[in-house]
C-alpha positions in Angstrom: 73.4 189.2 48.4 69.8 190.2 49.3 68.1 193.4 48.4 66.1 194.4 51.5 64.4 197.5 50.1 64.5 200.0 47.4 63.5 203.7 47.6 62.3 205.6 44.5 62.1 209.4 44.6 60.8 211.2 41.5 61.5 208.1 39.4 59.1 207.5 36.5 55.6 207.5 38.0 56.7 207.4 41.6 57.1 210.6 43.6 58.3 208.8 46.7 57.9 205.1 47.4 59.8 202.5 49.4 59.4 198.8 48.8 60.6 196.1 51.2 61.4 192.7 49.7 61.4 189.1 50.8 64.8 187.5 50.6 63.3 184.7 48.5 60.4 185.2 46.0 58.6 188.4 45.3 55.8 189.0 42.8 54.8 192.5 41.7 51.5 192.4 39.8 49.0 194.8 38.3 47.8 196.2 35.0 50.1 197.3 32.2 51.3 200.9 32.7 50.7 200.7 36.5 54.5 200.9 37.3 55.5 197.3 37.9 58.5 197.4 35.5 59.5 200.8 36.9 60.5 199.2 40.2 62.7 196.6 38.4 64.1 199.4 36.3 65.1 201.3 39.4 66.9 198.3 40.8 68.7 197.9 37.5 69.8 201.6 37.7 71.1 201.1 41.3 73.0 198.0 40.2 74.2 198.9 36.7 73.9 202.7 36.6 71.6 202.3 33.6 68.2 201.0 32.6 67.6 197.7 31.0 65.2 199.6 28.8 68.1 201.6 27.3 66.3 204.7 28.5 68.4 207.8 29.2 68.4 209.4 32.6 66.1 212.3 31.6 63.4 209.9 30.4 63.4 208.3 33.9 62.6 211.6 35.6 59.1 212.0 37.0 57.1 214.6 35.1 58.2 218.2 36.0 61.0 216.9 38.2 64.6 218.0 38.1 66.1 215.0 39.8 65.6 211.4 40.6 67.1 209.4 43.5 67.2 205.6 44.0 68.5 203.8 47.0 69.0 200.1 47.6 69.5 198.6 51.1 71.2 195.2 51.0 72.2 192.4 53.4 74.6 189.5 53.4 77.2 191.5 51.6 80.3 193.6 52.1 78.1 196.7 51.6 74.8 197.9 53.0 73.6 200.8 50.9 73.8 201.9 47.2 72.6 205.3 46.0 72.2 206.8 42.6 71.1 210.4 42.1 70.6 212.2 38.8 70.1 216.0 38.5 69.0 218.0 35.5 68.6 221.7 35.6 69.1 224.5 32.9 70.2 221.9 30.4 73.0 220.7 32.7 73.1 217.2 34.0 75.1 215.3 36.6 75.0 212.0 38.3 76.1 211.1 41.8 76.7 207.6 43.0 77.5 206.4 46.6 78.2 203.2 48.4 77.7 203.3 52.1 77.5 207.1 52.1 80.9 207.4 50.3 80.8 209.1 46.9 82.2 207.0 44.1 84.1 208.9 41.3 84.9 206.0 38.9 82.2 203.7 37.4 84.7 200.8 37.6 84.7 201.2 41.4 80.9 200.9 41.6 80.0 198.5 38.8 79.8 194.8 39.8 79.3 195.4 43.5 75.5 194.9 43.5 74.9 192.0 41.0 71.6 191.7 39.2 70.5 189.7 36.2 67.4 190.9 34.4 65.1 188.9 32.2 63.0 191.2 30.0 61.0 190.7 26.7 63.5 192.7 24.7 66.3 190.3 25.4 65.4 188.6 22.2 67.0 191.6 20.4 70.4 190.5 21.6 70.1 187.6 19.1 68.4 189.3 16.1 69.5 192.9 16.2 72.8 194.5 15.1 76.3 193.6 16.2 76.6 196.6 18.4 73.7 195.4 20.6 75.4 192.1 21.1 78.8 193.8 21.9 77.1 196.0 24.4 75.4 193.1 26.1 78.6 190.9 26.4 80.7 193.9 27.3 78.3 194.6 30.2 78.6 191.0 31.5 82.4 191.0 31.2 82.5 194.4 33.0 80.6 192.9 36.0 83.3 190.3 36.4 86.3 192.5 35.6 86.1 196.2 36.5 89.4 196.7 34.7 87.6 195.8 31.5 85.5 199.0 31.8 88.8 200.9 31.9 90.1 199.0 28.9 86.9 199.8 26.9 87.0 203.5 27.8 90.7 203.8 27.0 90.1 202.0 23.6 87.3 204.4 22.7 89.4 207.4 23.6 92.2 206.1 21.4 89.8 205.2 18.6 88.2 208.6 18.6 91.6 210.3 18.5 92.8 208.1 15.6 89.5 208.8 13.7 89.9 212.5 14.2 93.4 212.4 12.8 92.4 210.2 9.9 89.8 212.8 8.9 92.4 215.6 9.1 94.8 213.6 7.0 92.0 213.0 4.5 91.3 216.7 4.3 95.0 217.5 4.0 95.2 219.2 7.4 97.7 216.7 9.0 100.5 214.3 8.1 100.3 210.5 7.9 103.4 210.5 10.1 101.4 211.4 13.1 99.4 208.2 12.9 102.1 205.8 14.2 101.7 206.6 17.9 98.0 206.0 17.6 98.5 202.7 15.6 100.8 201.5 18.5 98.3 202.4 21.2 95.2 201.0 19.4 97.0 197.8 18.6 97.9 197.2 22.3 94.4 197.9 23.6 92.8 195.9 20.8 95.0 192.9 21.8 93.9 193.3 25.4 90.2 193.4 24.6 90.2 190.5 22.1 92.0 188.3 24.7 89.4 189.1 27.4 86.5 188.6 25.0 87.9 185.2 23.9 88.6 184.1 27.4 85.1 185.1 28.6 83.2 183.5 25.7 85.0 180.2 25.9 83.5 179.7 29.3 80.2 181.4 28.7 79.3 179.5 25.6 79.5 176.1 27.4 77.2 177.4 30.1 74.8 178.8 27.5 74.7 175.4 25.6 73.9 173.6 28.9 71.2 176.2 29.9 69.5 176.0 26.5 69.3 172.2 26.6 67.9 172.2 30.2 65.3 174.8 29.4 64.2 173.5 26.0 64.7 169.7 26.4 66.5 169.8 23.1 69.9 168.0 22.6 71.1 170.2 19.7 71.5 173.7 21.2 72.7 176.7 19.2 76.4 177.4 19.6 77.8 180.8 20.5 81.0 182.1 18.9 83.0 185.2 19.2 83.8 186.7 15.8 86.5 189.4 16.1 87.2 191.5 13.0 90.9 191.0 13.6 91.8 187.3 13.8 94.9 187.5 16.0 95.6 188.5 19.6 99.2 189.4 19.1 99.8 193.1 19.5 102.6 193.3 16.9 100.5 191.5 14.3 97.5 193.7 15.0 99.8 196.8 14.6 100.8 195.5 11.1 97.1 195.0 10.2 96.4 198.7 11.1 99.4 199.7 9.0 98.0 197.7 6.0 94.6 199.4 6.5 96.0 203.0 6.5 95.0 203.9 2.9 91.4 202.6 3.3 91.1 204.1 6.7 92.1 207.5 5.4 89.7 207.2 2.5 86.9 206.5 5.0 88.1 208.9 7.6 87.6 206.1 10.2 89.1 202.9 11.5 87.9 199.9 9.5 88.8 197.1 11.9 89.0 196.5 15.6 86.9 195.6 18.6 84.3 198.2 17.5 83.5 195.9 14.6 83.4 192.5 16.5 80.3 190.3 16.7 79.0 187.3 18.4 77.4 184.6 16.3 74.7 182.0 17.1 74.8 178.9 14.8 74.4 175.1 14.7 77.2 172.6 14.5 77.2 172.9 10.7 77.7 176.6 10.8 74.2 177.7 9.8 73.1 180.9 11.5 70.6 180.2 14.3 68.3 183.0 13.2 68.0 181.4 9.7 66.5 178.1 10.9 65.0 178.7 14.4 61.4 179.3 15.4 60.3 182.2 17.5 60.0 179.9 20.5 63.6 178.7 20.0 64.8 182.3 19.8 62.9 183.2 23.0 64.4 180.1 24.7 67.9 181.2 23.5 67.4 184.7 24.9 66.3 183.3 28.3 69.2 180.8 28.2 71.6 183.7 27.7 70.4 185.3 30.9 70.5 182.0 32.9 74.1 181.6 31.6 74.9 185.2 32.7 73.7 184.3 36.2 75.7 181.1 36.3 79.0 182.6 35.0 78.7 185.4 37.6 78.2 182.8 40.3 81.0 180.6 39.0 83.7 183.3 38.6 82.8 185.7 41.4 81.1 183.4 43.9 78.2 185.8 44.1 74.5 185.1 43.7 72.9 187.8 41.6 69.4 189.2 42.4 67.2 187.9 39.6 64.7 190.4 38.0 62.1 188.8 35.7 59.8 191.2 33.9 56.6 189.5 32.6 58.3 187.1 30.2 56.3 183.9 31.0 53.6 184.6 28.4 56.2 184.2 25.7 57.3 180.7 26.9 55.3 177.5 26.7 54.5 175.6 29.9 57.5 173.2 29.7 60.0 175.9 29.2 58.4 178.0 32.0 58.7 175.1 34.3 62.3 174.3 33.3 63.4 177.9 33.7 61.8 178.2 37.1 63.3 174.9 38.2 66.8 176.2 37.3 66.4 179.5 39.2 64.0 178.8 42.1 66.7 177.9 44.7 69.3 180.3 43.4 68.7 183.3 45.6 66.4 186.3 45.6 63.8 186.5 42.7 61.7 189.5 41.9 59.0 189.0 39.3 56.4 191.2 37.6 53.2 189.9 36.0 49.8 191.3 35.1 47.8 188.6 36.8 48.7 186.9 40.1 46.7 183.8 39.1 49.1 183.1 36.2 52.2 183.0 38.5 53.8 179.6 37.8 55.0 179.1 41.4 52.4 178.0 43.9 53.9 175.2 46.1 56.4 177.6 47.8 54.9 179.5 50.7 57.7 182.1 50.9 56.2 184.4 48.3 55.7 188.1 49.0 53.0 189.8 46.8 52.8 193.4 45.8 49.7 194.7 44.0 50.2 197.9 42.0 47.4 200.2 40.9 48.4 203.5 39.3 51.6 203.7 41.3 50.0 202.7 44.6 51.4 199.5 46.2 49.4 197.3 48.5 
């Protein structure tokens, strides 16, 4: 799939701007704060319905604007146009999404149609932050490959919220413990489904991640990636019994102690030592980049789609060898869109099919 152009209307610092891309390599360069990353962010919104900066929609509105609109025109795909509009007025917000002028009502019917993989400096937080950051990341990748997984997650969250509300009522003496059984059955079934899908995904993804890390770093002892579910079985009946055994502690807390909402993903060496405990900053940065290369590769492997690659000024954080190895892995893999401060520092010179965009205070030349 090739992104031919993107239109930004009242998005960040752009009132109205259309950018037409090369199907191969694109470099957007300019001073910090000029709006380079905003273009990649708009592409991320069109693709994933959210920013890779974790910004909410209101923060992406241009100053004093009540709406933003982003449109992507693509080729070599089953679709030609993707549109995302966000409207905020009188404290009321709504979002409208379209594919080829047809409004889409369910996120699962939109997500995964326009594939992008973004490499950004904050990717390192996936390794070193809290378990919920890692869950969100891996859930987003699985959702690209399996739209049904989005529905599974949403259904699980609904069941979890209902069970937690009931637990609090029981704790406060406002409901009976007998009402819990139906929610125990439902949460056990959906927990089983999610654990199975996470296990299946990580078994393939971890091997690709190991290979990517070794190729980028040149090291033969890559960190290993493990899925660590809070419940150690995939069997729905066994999971149900675990929820039964947790009832007293769940009521005391007024919330559900175990389940997919408590899962984590662990990076360690072959001896089981946590990667963050022995790795250098350079190794962690390499691992973060390797995660995104693995994301690209697993999407290509399982969906037969080449994602659009978005790379936001990360080269300054990699040494020369790792920059070269990363570029060598990605250079022939489809469309690439880079941002950098200085054009002179761009590590690709021998390929003549590069389109350059200079940005100065939101103006593109």
